[in-house]
PyMOL Python script that loads the backbone (N, CA, C, O; Angstrom):
from pymol import cmd

cmd.read_pdbstr("""\
ATOM      1  N   MET A   1     141.825  19.519  98.193  1.00  0.00           N
ATOM      2  CA  MET A   1     140.785  20.504  98.132  1.00  0.00           C
ATOM      3  C   MET A   1     140.716  21.048  96.735  1.00  0.00           C
ATOM      4  O   MET A   1     141.744  21.418  96.168  1.00  0.00           O
ATOM      5  N   HIS A   2     139.481  21.110  96.134  1.00  0.00           N
ATOM      6  CA  HIS A   2     139.324  21.680  94.916  1.00  0.00           C
ATOM      7  C   HIS A   2     138.712  23.018  94.904  1.00  0.00           C
ATOM      8  O   HIS A   2     137.684  23.186  95.561  1.00  0.00           O
ATOM      9  N   MET A   3     139.263  24.067  94.178  1.00  0.00           N
ATOM     10  CA  MET A   3     138.755  25.299  94.205  1.00  0.00           C
ATOM     11  C   MET A   3     137.778  25.431  93.111  1.00  0.00           C
ATOM     12  O   MET A   3     137.834  24.724  92.104  1.00  0.00           O
ATOM     13  N   ALA A   4     136.806  26.414  93.322  1.00  0.00           N
ATOM     14  CA  ALA A   4     135.643  26.684  92.248  1.00  0.00           C
ATOM     15  C   ALA A   4     136.351  27.256  91.041  1.00  0.00           C
ATOM     16  O   ALA A   4     137.318  28.018  91.064  1.00  0.00           O
ATOM     17  N   GLU A   5     135.680  26.739  89.909  1.00  0.00           N
ATOM     18  CA  GLU A   5     136.135  27.211  88.645  1.00  0.00           C
ATOM     19  C   GLU A   5     135.921  28.753  88.439  1.00  0.00           C
ATOM     20  O   GLU A   5     134.894  29.288  88.857  1.00  0.00           O
ATOM     21  N   HIS A   6     136.782  29.378  87.868  1.00  0.00           N
ATOM     22  CA  HIS A   6     136.637  30.846  87.574  1.00  0.00           C
ATOM     23  C   HIS A   6     135.986  31.080  86.261  1.00  0.00           C
ATOM     24  O   HIS A   6     136.437  30.615  85.214  1.00  0.00           O
ATOM     25  N   LYS A   7     134.912  31.814  86.338  1.00  0.00           N
ATOM     26  CA  LYS A   7     134.117  32.258  85.126  1.00  0.00           C
ATOM     27  C   LYS A   7     134.492  33.686  84.906  1.00  0.00           C
ATOM     28  O   LYS A   7     134.132  34.529  85.728  1.00  0.00           O
ATOM     29  N   HIS A   8     135.175  34.008  83.881  1.00  0.00           N
ATOM     30  CA  HIS A   8     135.650  35.385  83.566  1.00  0.00           C
ATOM     31  C   HIS A   8     134.446  36.127  83.154  1.00  0.00           C
ATOM     32  O   HIS A   8     133.645  35.708  82.319  1.00  0.00           O
ATOM     33  N   GLY A   9     134.353  37.294  83.805  1.00  0.00           N
ATOM     34  CA  GLY A   9     133.247  38.316  83.568  1.00  0.00           C
ATOM     35  C   GLY A   9     132.020  37.998  84.242  1.00  0.00           C
ATOM     36  O   GLY A   9     130.973  38.456  83.783  1.00  0.00           O
ATOM     37  N   SER A  10     132.002  37.198  85.381  1.00  0.00           N
ATOM     38  CA  SER A  10     130.773  36.816  86.059  1.00  0.00           C
ATOM     39  C   SER A  10     130.628  37.721  87.415  1.00  0.00           C
ATOM     40  O   SER A  10     129.560  37.809  88.021  1.00  0.00           O
ATOM     41  N   MET A  11     131.582  38.245  87.733  1.00  0.00           N
ATOM     42  CA  MET A  11     131.584  39.119  89.064  1.00  0.00           C
ATOM     43  C   MET A  11     130.748  40.356  88.868  1.00  0.00           C
ATOM     44  O   MET A  11     130.761  40.937  87.782  1.00  0.00           O
ATOM     45  N   ASN A  12     129.968  40.811  89.954  1.00  0.00           N
ATOM     46  CA  ASN A  12     129.367  42.014  89.862  1.00  0.00           C
ATOM     47  C   ASN A  12     130.191  43.086  90.402  1.00  0.00           C
ATOM     48  O   ASN A  12     130.576  43.160  91.569  1.00  0.00           O
ATOM     49  N   ILE A  13     130.461  44.012  89.350  1.00  0.00           N
ATOM     50  CA  ILE A  13     131.425  45.074  89.695  1.00  0.00           C
ATOM     51  C   ILE A  13     130.755  46.477  89.738  1.00  0.00           C
ATOM     52  O   ILE A  13     131.414  47.499  89.545  1.00  0.00           O
ATOM     53  N   GLU A  14     129.476  46.490  89.987  1.00  0.00           N
ATOM     54  CA  GLU A  14     128.669  47.771  90.150  1.00  0.00           C
ATOM     55  C   GLU A  14     129.233  48.676  91.124  1.00  0.00           C
ATOM     56  O   GLU A  14     129.324  49.876  90.865  1.00  0.00           O
ATOM     57  N   ALA A  15     129.645  48.160  92.299  1.00  0.00           N
ATOM     58  CA  ALA A  15     130.185  49.063  93.332  1.00  0.00           C
ATOM     59  C   ALA A  15     131.540  49.608  93.031  1.00  0.00           C
ATOM     60  O   ALA A  15     131.821  50.762  93.355  1.00  0.00           O
ATOM     61  N   GLN A  16     132.427  48.795  92.399  1.00  0.00           N
ATOM     62  CA  GLN A  16     133.657  49.182  91.913  1.00  0.00           C
ATOM     63  C   GLN A  16     133.547  50.316  90.654  1.00  0.00           C
ATOM     64  O   GLN A  16     134.404  51.181  90.474  1.00  0.00           O
ATOM     65  N   GLU A  17     132.481  50.172  89.917  1.00  0.00           N
ATOM     66  CA  GLU A  17     132.330  51.158  88.889  1.00  0.00           C
ATOM     67  C   GLU A  17     131.806  52.446  89.487  1.00  0.00           C
ATOM     68  O   GLU A  17     132.291  53.517  89.122  1.00  0.00           O
ATOM     69  N   LYS A  18     130.918  52.397  90.316  1.00  0.00           N
ATOM     70  CA  LYS A  18     130.483  53.513  91.143  1.00  0.00           C
ATOM     71  C   LYS A  18     131.590  54.348  91.795  1.00  0.00           C
ATOM     72  O   LYS A  18     131.672  55.571  91.685  1.00  0.00           O
ATOM     73  N   THR A  19     132.500  53.509  92.537  1.00  0.00           N
ATOM     74  CA  THR A  19     133.561  54.076  93.233  1.00  0.00           C
ATOM     75  C   THR A  19     134.609  54.734  92.313  1.00  0.00           C
ATOM     76  O   THR A  19     135.186  55.760  92.673  1.00  0.00           O
ATOM     77  N   PHE A  20     134.853  54.152  91.134  1.00  0.00           N
ATOM     78  CA  PHE A  20     135.740  54.665  90.103  1.00  0.00           C
ATOM     79  C   PHE A  20     135.222  55.909  89.534  1.00  0.00           C
ATOM     80  O   PHE A  20     135.954  56.880  89.340  1.00  0.00           O
ATOM     81  N   ALA A  21     133.855  55.896  89.238  1.00  0.00           N
ATOM     82  CA  ALA A  21     133.284  57.139  88.605  1.00  0.00           C
ATOM     83  C   ALA A  21     133.398  58.221  89.680  1.00  0.00           C
ATOM     84  O   ALA A  21     133.704  59.351  89.300  1.00  0.00           O
ATOM     85  N   GLY A  22     133.187  58.000  90.963  1.00  0.00           N
ATOM     86  CA  GLY A  22     133.175  59.036  92.016  1.00  0.00           C
ATOM     87  C   GLY A  22     134.658  59.551  92.057  1.00  0.00           C
ATOM     88  O   GLY A  22     134.878  60.761  92.112  1.00  0.00           O
ATOM     89  N   THR A  23     135.652  58.649  92.031  1.00  0.00           N
ATOM     90  CA  THR A  23     137.044  59.105  92.083  1.00  0.00           C
ATOM     91  C   THR A  23     137.423  60.016  90.888  1.00  0.00           C
ATOM     92  O   THR A  23     138.099  61.037  91.007  1.00  0.00           O
ATOM     93  N   ILE A  24     136.934  59.556  89.758  1.00  0.00           N
ATOM     94  CA  ILE A  24     137.339  60.322  88.535  1.00  0.00           C
ATOM     95  C   ILE A  24     136.609  61.866  88.710  1.00  0.00           C
ATOM     96  O   ILE A  24     137.231  62.913  88.529  1.00  0.00           O
ATOM     97  N   ARG A  25     135.345  61.803  89.051  1.00  0.00           N
ATOM     98  CA  ARG A  25     134.604  63.000  89.193  1.00  0.00           C
ATOM     99  C   ARG A  25     135.279  63.985  90.224  1.00  0.00           C
ATOM    100  O   ARG A  25     135.421  65.176  89.948  1.00  0.00           O
ATOM    101  N   PHE A  26     135.678  63.455  91.390  1.00  0.00           N
ATOM    102  CA  PHE A  26     136.389  64.140  92.361  1.00  0.00           C
ATOM    103  C   PHE A  26     137.685  64.751  91.847  1.00  0.00           C
ATOM    104  O   PHE A  26     138.015  65.908  92.104  1.00  0.00           O
ATOM    105  N   GLY A  27     138.407  63.903  91.103  1.00  0.00           N
ATOM    106  CA  GLY A  27     139.653  64.421  90.420  1.00  0.00           C
ATOM    107  C   GLY A  27     139.436  65.588  89.507  1.00  0.00           C
ATOM    108  O   GLY A  27     140.204  66.551  89.503  1.00  0.00           O
ATOM    109  N   ILE A  28     138.417  65.500  88.758  1.00  0.00           N
ATOM    110  CA  ILE A  28     138.097  66.553  87.645  1.00  0.00           C
ATOM    111  C   ILE A  28     137.670  67.899  88.458  1.00  0.00           C
ATOM    112  O   ILE A  28     138.080  69.009  88.119  1.00  0.00           O
ATOM    113  N   ASN A  29     136.905  67.710  89.438  1.00  0.00           N
ATOM    114  CA  ASN A  29     136.388  68.805  90.117  1.00  0.00           C
ATOM    115  C   ASN A  29     137.580  69.478  90.958  1.00  0.00           C
ATOM    116  O   ASN A  29     137.617  70.691  91.165  1.00  0.00           O
ATOM    117  N   SER A  30     138.464  68.655  91.382  1.00  0.00           N
ATOM    118  CA  SER A  30     139.631  69.321  92.094  1.00  0.00           C
ATOM    119  C   SER A  30     140.522  70.052  91.154  1.00  0.00           C
ATOM    120  O   SER A  30     141.023  71.125  91.489  1.00  0.00           O
ATOM    121  N   ILE A  31     140.754  69.478  89.909  1.00  0.00           N
ATOM    122  CA  ILE A  31     141.529  70.170  88.952  1.00  0.00           C
ATOM    123  C   ILE A  31     140.820  71.521  88.562  1.00  0.00           C
ATOM    124  O   ILE A  31     141.472  72.557  88.437  1.00  0.00           O
ATOM    125  N   ILE A  32     139.643  71.474  88.401  1.00  0.00           N
ATOM    126  CA  ILE A  32     138.860  72.744  87.972  1.00  0.00           C
ATOM    127  C   ILE A  32     138.995  73.808  89.231  1.00  0.00           C
ATOM    128  O   ILE A  32     139.264  74.984  88.988  1.00  0.00           O
ATOM    129  N   VAL A  33     138.819  73.399  90.431  1.00  0.00           N
ATOM    130  CA  VAL A  33     138.951  74.358  91.455  1.00  0.00           C
ATOM    131  C   VAL A  33     140.352  74.905  91.580  1.00  0.00           C
ATOM    132  O   VAL A  33     140.502  76.108  91.795  1.00  0.00           O
ATOM    133  N   ILE A  34     141.387  74.095  91.458  1.00  0.00           N
ATOM    134  CA  ILE A  34     142.804  74.516  91.463  1.00  0.00           C
ATOM    135  C   ILE A  34     143.094  75.504  90.398  1.00  0.00           C
ATOM    136  O   ILE A  34     143.866  76.431  90.648  1.00  0.00           O
ATOM    137  N   LEU A  35     142.478  75.374  89.095  1.00  0.00           N
ATOM    138  CA  LEU A  35     142.805  76.227  88.016  1.00  0.00           C
ATOM    139  C   LEU A  35     142.065  77.452  88.271  1.00  0.00           C
ATOM    140  O   LEU A  35     142.575  78.517  87.924  1.00  0.00           O
ATOM    141  N   VAL A  36     140.876  77.433  88.860  1.00  0.00           N
ATOM    142  CA  VAL A  36     140.287  78.648  89.088  1.00  0.00           C
ATOM    143  C   VAL A  36     140.961  79.467  90.143  1.00  0.00           C
ATOM    144  O   VAL A  36     140.960  80.694  90.051  1.00  0.00           O
ATOM    145  N   LEU A  37     141.555  78.826  91.174  1.00  0.00           N
ATOM    146  CA  LEU A  37     142.325  79.553  92.213  1.00  0.00           C
ATOM    147  C   LEU A  37     143.519  80.249  91.596  1.00  0.00           C
ATOM    148  O   LEU A  37     143.769  81.432  91.828  1.00  0.00           O
ATOM    149  N   VAL A  38     144.309  79.420  90.740  1.00  0.00           N
ATOM    150  CA  VAL A  38     145.394  79.975  90.019  1.00  0.00           C
ATOM    151  C   VAL A  38     145.184  81.155  89.236  1.00  0.00           C
ATOM    152  O   VAL A  38     145.997  82.079  89.203  1.00  0.00           O
ATOM    153  N   VAL A  39     143.974  81.133  88.531  1.00  0.00           N
ATOM    154  CA  VAL A  39     143.657  82.229  87.567  1.00  0.00           C
ATOM    155  C   VAL A  39     143.362  83.449  88.530  1.00  0.00           C
ATOM    156  O   VAL A  39     143.818  84.561  88.264  1.00  0.00           O
ATOM    157  N   LEU A  40     142.551  83.210  89.712  1.00  0.00           N
ATOM    158  CA  LEU A  40     142.256  84.304  90.529  1.00  0.00           C
ATOM    159  C   LEU A  40     143.553  84.964  91.171  1.00  0.00           C
ATOM    160  O   LEU A  40     143.707  86.177  91.312  1.00  0.00           O
ATOM    161  N   LEU A  41     144.456  83.983  91.537  1.00  0.00           N
ATOM    162  CA  LEU A  41     145.745  84.454  92.168  1.00  0.00           C
ATOM    163  C   LEU A  41     146.488  85.448  91.020  1.00  0.00           C
ATOM    164  O   LEU A  41     146.923  86.568  91.287  1.00  0.00           O
ATOM    165  N   ALA A  42     146.537  84.887  89.850  1.00  0.00           N
ATOM    166  CA  ALA A  42     147.136  85.606  88.758  1.00  0.00           C
ATOM    167  C   ALA A  42     146.495  87.031  88.495  1.00  0.00           C
ATOM    168  O   ALA A  42     147.179  88.003  88.177  1.00  0.00           O
ATOM    169  N   LEU A  43     145.129  87.067  88.654  1.00  0.00           N
ATOM    170  CA  LEU A  43     144.374  88.303  88.404  1.00  0.00           C
ATOM    171  C   LEU A  43     144.758  89.455  89.461  1.00  0.00           C
ATOM    172  O   LEU A  43     145.035  90.621  89.179  1.00  0.00           O
ATOM    173  N   ILE A  44     144.714  88.897  90.682  1.00  0.00           N
ATOM    174  CA  ILE A  44     145.015  89.893  91.810  1.00  0.00           C
ATOM    175  C   ILE A  44     146.592  90.126  91.990  1.00  0.00           C
ATOM    176  O   ILE A  44     147.014  90.929  92.822  1.00  0.00           O
ATOM    177  N   GLY A  45     147.350  89.453  91.247  1.00  0.00           N
ATOM    178  CA  GLY A  45     148.755  89.742  91.289  1.00  0.00           C
ATOM    179  C   GLY A  45     149.542  89.295  92.523  1.00  0.00           C
ATOM    180  O   GLY A  45     150.490  89.936  92.978  1.00  0.00           O
ATOM    181  N   ALA A  46     149.077  88.143  93.033  1.00  0.00           N
ATOM    182  CA  ALA A  46     149.754  87.560  94.298  1.00  0.00           C
ATOM    183  C   ALA A  46     151.091  86.867  93.873  1.00  0.00           C
ATOM    184  O   ALA A  46     151.804  86.329  94.720  1.00  0.00           O
TER     185      ALA A  46
END
""", "prot")
cmd.dss("prot")
cmd.show_as("cartoon", "prot")
cmd.util.cbc("prot")
cmd.orient("prot")
């Protein structure tokens, strides 16, 4: 049985790119929220 030849760079990766961008956006937003919460906790002296 012969497998199909692999052609580098021919796969459609649009879905993976959107997922990666969403993951990065979620991470950045999470960091911002955490930093804001830390600053608020510091300001109220908790």
